[in-house]
C-alpha positions in Angstrom: -116.1 -54.9 -31.7 -116.6 -52.8 -28.6 -114.4 -50.1 -27.1 -112.6 -52.5 -24.7 -111.5 -54.7 -27.6 -110.5 -51.7 -29.7 -108.3 -49.9 -27.3 -107.3 -52.6 -24.8 -108.0 -53.1 -21.1 -105.3 -50.6 -19.9 -106.4 -47.7 -22.1 -110.0 -48.4 -21.4 -109.5 -48.4 -17.6 -107.6 -45.1 -18.0 -110.4 -43.6 -20.0 -112.9 -44.7 -17.4 -110.7 -43.2 -14.7 -110.5 -39.8 -16.5 -114.3 -39.6 -16.9 -115.0 -40.7 -13.3 -112.5 -38.2 -11.8 -113.8 -35.4 -14.1 -117.4 -36.0 -13.1 -116.6 -36.3 -9.4 -114.6 -33.0 -9.5 -117.3 -31.2 -11.5 -119.7 -32.1 -8.7 -117.4 -31.1 -5.9 -116.5 -27.8 -7.6 -120.1 -26.8 -8.1 -120.9 -27.7 -4.5 -118.0 -25.4 -3.4 -116.0 -28.3 -1.7 -113.0 -27.0 -3.6 -112.4 -23.3 -3.6 -108.8 -23.0 -4.8 -107.4 -24.2 -8.1 -104.4 -25.6 -6.2 -106.7 -27.9 -4.2 -108.0 -29.3 -7.4 -104.5 -29.8 -8.8 -103.3 -31.6 -5.7 -106.4 -33.8 -5.5 -106.0 -34.8 -9.2 -102.3 -35.6 -8.8 -103.0 -37.7 -5.7 -105.8 -39.6 -7.4 -103.6 -40.3 -10.4 -100.8 -41.6 -8.2 -103.2 -44.0 -6.4 -104.7 -45.1 -9.7 -101.4 -46.0 -11.3 -99.9 -47.6 -8.2 -100.9 -51.1 -9.3 -99.9 -50.8 -12.9 -96.7 -52.8 -13.8 -95.3 -50.5 -16.5 -91.9 -49.1 -17.2 -91.2 -45.8 -15.4 -91.1 -43.7 -18.6 -94.4 -45.1 -19.9 -96.0 -44.6 -16.5 -94.9 -41.0 -16.3 -96.3 -40.5 -19.8 -99.7 -41.9 -18.8 -99.8 -39.8 -15.7 -99.0 -36.6 -17.6 -101.6 -37.3 -20.3 -104.3 -38.2 -17.7 -103.5 -35.0 -15.7 -103.7 -32.9 -18.8 -107.0 -34.5 -19.9 -108.7 -34.1 -16.6 -107.5 -30.5 -16.2 -108.6 -29.7 -19.8 -112.1 -31.1 -19.1 -112.3 -29.1 -15.9 -111.1 -25.9 -17.3 -114.6 -24.4 -18.0 -115.9 -25.4 -14.5 -112.9 -23.9 -12.9 -113.3 -20.6 -14.7 -117.0 -20.5 -13.7 -116.8 -21.5 -10.0 -113.2 -20.9 -8.8 -112.5 -17.4 -7.7 -109.3 -18.0 -5.7 -106.0 -18.8 -7.2 -102.4 -18.5 -5.9 -100.2 -16.6 -8.2 
């Protein structure tokens, strides 16, 4: 039994998306392409919206997925943000 069979196609694609966005943003943050935390938040929200656009799920379930993905990505980026991001709107 592999991971796709264990958690299902939808959950597996969401996990792949989380890891790909996290890796991409880690690279962009270290290259100083993003200098504000708000830029990162907006970028993550936009990518999540585009990713979930083709999913045919109920609205409540979709919002739950979006919230969990956002929290997962931001949690994984937290250390990189603390190291490299100096500017933050208060």
